[in-house]
DODREN-709598 format. One record per atom (N, C-alpha, C): x, y, z. Coordinates in Angstrom, 1 decimal, padded with zeros to 4 digits. Example, Ala and Ser with C-alpha at 12.3 -4.5 7.8 and 13.67 -1.06 7.14 Angstrom:
BEGIN
     c1     c2     c3
  013.2 -005.7  007.8
  012.3 -004.5  007.8
  013.2 -003.3  007.8
  012.8 -002.2  007.1
  013.7 -001.1  007.1
  012.9  000.0  007.9
% end
This chain:
BEGIN
     c1     c2     c3
 -044.4 -054.3 -042.3
 -043.3 -053.5 -041.8
 -042.0 -054.1 -042.2
 -041.0 -053.3 -042.5
 -039.7 -053.8 -042.9
 -038.8 -054.1 -041.8
 -039.0 -053.5 -040.6
 -038.1 -053.8 -039.5
 -038.9 -054.5 -038.4
 -038.2 -055.5 -037.8
 -038.9 -056.3 -036.9
 -038.6 -055.8 -035.4
 -039.4 -056.3 -034.5
 -039.2 -055.9 -033.1
 -037.9 -056.4 -032.6
 -037.5 -057.6 -033.1
 -036.2 -058.2 -032.7
 -035.0 -057.3 -033.2
 -035.1 -056.7 -034.4
 -034.1 -055.8 -034.9
 -034.0 -054.5 -034.1
 -035.2 -054.0 -033.7
 -035.2 -052.8 -032.9
 -034.6 -053.0 -031.5
 -034.9 -054.2 -030.9
 -034.3 -054.5 -029.6
 -032.8 -054.7 -029.8
 -032.3 -055.3 -030.9
 -030.9 -055.5 -031.2
 -030.2 -054.1 -031.2
 -030.7 -053.2 -032.0
 -030.1 -051.9 -032.1
 -030.1 -051.1 -030.8
 -031.2 -051.3 -030.0
 -031.3 -050.7 -028.7
 -030.2 -051.2 -027.8
 -030.0 -052.5 -027.9
 -028.9 -053.2 -027.1
 -027.5 -052.7 -027.5
 -027.3 -052.5 -028.8
 -026.0 -052.0 -029.2
 -025.8 -050.6 -028.7
 -026.9 -049.8 -028.6
 -026.8 -048.4 -028.0
 -026.9 -048.4 -026.5
 -026.9 -049.6 -025.9
 -027.0 -049.7 -024.5
 -028.2 -049.0 -023.9
 -029.4 -049.1 -024.6
 -030.6 -048.5 -024.2
 -031.6 -049.5 -023.6
 -032.3 -049.2 -022.6
 -033.3 -050.0 -022.0
 -034.6 -049.4 -022.4
 -035.4 -050.0 -023.3
 -036.6 -049.5 -023.8
 -037.8 -050.3 -023.4
 -038.9 -049.6 -023.1
 -040.2 -050.3 -022.7
 -040.8 -050.9 -024.0
 -041.8 -051.8 -023.9
 -042.5 -052.3 -025.0
 -043.1 -051.3 -025.8
 -043.7 -050.2 -025.2
 -044.3 -049.1 -025.9
 -043.3 -048.4 -026.7
 -042.1 -048.1 -026.2
 -041.0 -047.4 -026.9
 -040.6 -048.2 -028.1
 -040.5 -049.6 -027.9
 -040.1 -050.4 -029.0
 -041.1 -050.3 -030.1
 -042.3 -050.4 -029.8
 -043.4 -050.3 -030.8
 -043.3 -049.0 -031.6
 -043.2 -047.9 -030.8
 -043.1 -046.6 -031.4
 -041.9 -046.4 -032.3
 -040.7 -046.9 -031.8
 -039.5 -046.8 -032.6
 -039.5 -047.7 -033.9
 -040.2 -048.8 -033.7
 -040.4 -049.7 -034.9
 -041.1 -049.0 -036.0
 -042.2 -048.3 -035.6
 -042.9 -047.5 -036.6
 -042.1 -046.4 -037.2
 -041.4 -045.7 -036.4
 -040.6 -044.6 -036.9
 -039.4 -045.0 -037.8
 -038.8 -046.1 -037.4
 -037.7 -046.6 -038.2
 -038.2 -047.2 -039.5
 -039.4 -047.8 -039.5
 -040.0 -048.3 -040.7
 -040.3 -047.2 -041.6
 -040.8 -046.1 -041.1
 -041.1 -044.9 -041.9
 -039.8 -044.3 -042.5
 -038.7 -044.3 -041.8
 -037.4 -043.9 -042.4
 -037.0 -044.8 -043.5
 -037.1 -046.1 -043.3
 -036.7 -047.0 -044.4
 -037.6 -046.9 -045.6
 -038.9 -046.7 -045.4
 -039.8 -046.4 -046.5
 -039.5 -045.2 -047.3
 -039.1 -044.1 -046.6
 -038.6 -042.9 -047.2
 -037.4 -043.1 -048.0
 -036.5 -043.9 -047.5
 -035.2 -044.2 -048.3
 -035.5 -045.0 -049.5
 -036.5 -045.9 -049.4
 -036.9 -046.7 -050.6
 -037.5 -045.7 -051.7
 -038.3 -044.7 -051.3
 -038.8 -043.8 -052.2
 -037.7 -042.9 -052.9
 -036.7 -042.6 -052.1
 -035.5 -041.8 -052.6
 -034.8 -042.7 -053.6
 -034.7 -044.0 -053.4
 -033.9 -044.8 -054.3
 -034.7 -045.0 -055.6
 -036.0 -044.7 -055.7
 -036.7 -044.8 -056.9
 -036.5 -043.6 -057.8
 -035.9 -042.5 -057.3
 -035.6 -041.3 -058.1
 -034.5 -041.6 -059.2
 -034.8 -041.2 -060.4
 -033.8 -041.4 -061.5
 -032.7 -040.3 -061.4
 -031.5 -040.7 -061.0
 -030.4 -039.7 -060.9
 -029.4 -040.0 -061.9
 -029.7 -040.7 -063.0
 -028.7 -041.0 -064.0
 -028.2 -039.8 -064.7
 -028.9 -038.7 -064.8
 -028.4 -037.5 -065.4
 -027.8 -036.5 -064.5
 -027.6 -036.8 -063.2
 -027.1 -035.9 -062.2
 -025.6 -036.2 -062.1
 -024.8 -035.1 -062.2
 -023.4 -035.3 -062.0
 -023.1 -035.5 -060.6
 -022.2 -036.4 -060.2
 -021.8 -036.6 -058.8
 -021.0 -035.4 -058.3
 -021.2 -035.2 -057.0
 -020.5 -034.1 -056.3
 -019.5 -034.6 -055.3
 -018.3 -034.1 -055.4
 -017.3 -034.6 -054.4
 -017.4 -033.8 -053.1
 -017.9 -032.5 -053.2
 -018.0 -031.6 -052.0
 -019.2 -030.7 -052.2
 -020.1 -030.6 -051.3
 -021.2 -029.7 -051.4
 -020.7 -028.2 -051.2
 -019.8 -028.0 -050.4
 -019.3 -026.7 -050.2
 -018.2 -026.5 -051.2
 -018.1 -025.2 -051.7
 -017.0 -025.0 -052.8
 -016.5 -023.6 -052.7
 -015.4 -023.3 -053.3
 -014.8 -022.0 -053.3
 -015.3 -021.2 -054.5
 -016.1 -020.2 -054.2
 -016.7 -019.4 -055.2
 -016.5 -017.9 -055.0
 -015.2 -017.4 -055.0
 -014.8 -016.1 -054.8
 -015.4 -015.5 -053.5
 -016.3 -014.4 -053.6
 -016.7 -013.7 -052.4
 -017.7 -014.6 -051.6
 -018.2 -015.7 -052.1
 -019.1 -016.5 -051.4
 -018.4 -017.8 -051.0
 -017.1 -017.8 -050.9
 -016.3 -019.0 -050.5
 -016.8 -019.5 -049.2
 -017.0 -020.8 -049.1
 -017.5 -021.5 -047.9
 -016.4 -022.3 -047.3
 -015.2 -022.4 -047.9
 -014.1 -023.2 -047.3
 -013.0 -022.3 -047.0
 -012.3 -022.5 -045.9
 -011.2 -021.7 -045.5
 -009.9 -022.2 -046.3
 -008.9 -021.4 -046.4
 -007.7 -021.8 -047.0
 -007.1 -023.0 -046.2
 -006.5 -023.9 -046.9
 -005.8 -025.1 -046.3
 -004.4 -024.7 -046.0
 -004.1 -024.1 -044.8
 -002.8 -023.7 -044.5
 -002.2 -024.6 -043.4
 -001.1 -025.2 -043.7
 -000.5 -026.1 -042.6
 -000.1 -025.3 -041.4
 -000.3 -025.9 -040.2
  000.1 -025.3 -039.0
  000.8 -026.4 -038.2
  001.6 -025.9 -037.2
  002.3 -026.9 -036.3
  001.2 -027.6 -035.5
  001.5 -028.9 -035.2
  000.5 -029.6 -034.4
  000.5 -029.1 -032.9
 -000.6 -029.4 -032.2
 -000.8 -028.9 -030.9
  000.3 -029.4 -029.9
  000.6 -030.7 -030.0
  001.6 -031.2 -029.1
  000.9 -031.9 -027.9
  001.5 -032.9 -027.4
  001.0 -033.7 -026.3
  000.8 -032.8 -025.0
  001.8 -032.1 -024.6
  001.8 -031.3 -023.4
  000.7 -030.2 -023.5
  000.6 -029.5 -024.6
 -000.4 -028.5 -024.7
 -001.8 -029.1 -024.7
 -002.0 -030.3 -025.4
 -003.3 -030.9 -025.4
 -003.7 -031.4 -024.1
 -002.8 -031.8 -023.2
 -003.2 -032.3 -021.9
 -003.2 -031.2 -020.8
 -002.8 -030.0 -021.2
 -002.6 -028.9 -020.2
 -003.9 -028.7 -019.4
 -005.1 -028.7 -020.0
 -006.3 -028.4 -019.3
 -007.1 -029.7 -019.0
 -006.6 -030.9 -019.2
 -007.3 -032.1 -018.9
 -007.5 -032.2 -017.4
 -008.7 -032.7 -017.0
 -009.0 -032.9 -015.6
 -008.1 -033.9 -014.9
 -007.8 -034.9 -015.7
 -006.9 -036.0 -015.2
 -006.1 -036.6 -016.4
 -004.8 -036.7 -016.3
 -004.0 -037.3 -017.3
 -002.9 -038.2 -016.7
 -002.3 -039.0 -017.5
 -001.2 -039.8 -017.0
 -000.6 -040.6 -018.2
  000.7 -040.7 -018.1
  001.5 -041.4 -019.2
  001.3 -040.8 -020.5
  001.0 -039.5 -020.6
  000.8 -038.8 -021.9
 -000.6 -039.0 -022.5
 -001.6 -039.5 -021.7
 -002.9 -039.7 -022.3
 -003.9 -039.1 -021.4
 -005.1 -038.9 -021.9
 -006.3 -038.4 -021.1
 -006.8 -039.6 -020.3
 -007.1 -039.4 -019.0
 -007.7 -040.4 -018.2
 -009.2 -040.1 -018.1
 -010.0 -041.1 -018.4
 -011.5 -040.9 -018.4
 -012.1 -042.1 -017.6
 -013.3 -041.8 -016.9
 -013.9 -042.9 -016.2
 -014.5 -044.0 -017.1
 -014.5 -045.2 -016.6
 -015.1 -046.3 -017.3
 -016.5 -046.1 -017.5
 -017.1 -046.2 -018.7
 -018.5 -046.0 -018.9
 -019.2 -047.3 -019.3
 -018.5 -048.3 -019.7
 -019.2 -049.5 -020.2
 -019.0 -050.6 -019.1
 -020.1 -051.2 -018.6
 -020.0 -052.2 -017.6
 -020.8 -053.4 -018.0
 -020.4 -054.1 -019.0
 -021.1 -055.3 -019.5
 -020.2 -056.5 -019.1
% end
């Protein structure tokens, strides 16, 4: 396997997840499968493929992008108008990290 149990536990800690040993083992296998798939994709010869800057493109009647028209910014007062709680020009949110 390419990924170790220690690495899975490290990523879980970064995501603030508490995982059981069974979940660690399952995720280790799943993450290893993802890494193996990426290795297979890296083996593909893409030397003759032109790079793309944007998958979506403007193509007349099948245009997938909207026109880039400048508009006035929303403004602080309007942005905070429906906020449950605000103060000093900012959104107030409850603390979620307790480490």
